[in-house]
C-alpha positions as CSV (number, residue, x, y, z in Angstrom):
1,M,141.9,109.9,141.6
2,G,140.8,110.7,145.1
3,T,138.7,113.5,146.4
4,K,139.3,116.0,149.2
5,Q,135.7,115.8,150.3
6,C,135.9,112.4,152.0
7,R,137.6,109.0,151.7
8,W,134.3,107.3,150.7
9,N,135.1,106.6,147.1
10,I,135.8,103.6,144.8
11,V,139.6,104.2,145.0
12,D,140.0,104.4,148.8
13,A,137.0,102.5,150.1
14,T,136.9,99.4,147.9
15,P,139.3,96.5,147.1
16,Y,139.1,97.5,143.4
17,G,141.2,100.6,144.2
18,K,141.0,102.1,140.7
19,D,139.0,104.9,139.2
20,P,137.0,103.5,136.3
21,L,136.0,107.0,135.0
22,Q,139.7,108.0,134.9
23,A,140.4,104.9,132.8
24,L,137.5,105.7,130.5
25,A,138.6,109.3,130.1
26,S,142.1,108.3,129.3
27,E,141.1,105.9,126.6
28,C,138.7,108.4,125.1
29,R,141.6,110.9,124.8
30,N,143.7,108.2,123.2
31,Q,140.9,107.4,120.7
32,G,140.1,111.1,120.0
33,V,136.6,110.8,121.5
34,K,135.0,113.6,123.4
35,L,133.7,112.5,126.8
36,F,131.1,114.3,128.8
37,F,129.7,113.4,132.2
38,Y,126.3,114.4,133.5
39,H,125.3,114.0,137.1
40,S,121.9,114.7,138.6
41,H,120.8,113.8,142.0
42,L,117.2,113.0,142.9
43,D,115.2,115.9,144.3
44,W,113.9,114.3,147.5
45,T,111.6,117.2,148.2
46,H,109.6,116.8,144.9
47,P,106.4,114.9,145.3
């Protein structure tokens, strides 16, 4: 799955060309497992 933000992503910018999170989400659905993602970026302004 691509993004509209830029083409710098694992699908478009690497030879792998697949979205590993999409594959994980698909298998979790198949197995009846709830999947949640959490993303937090570093706060570069925090000492």
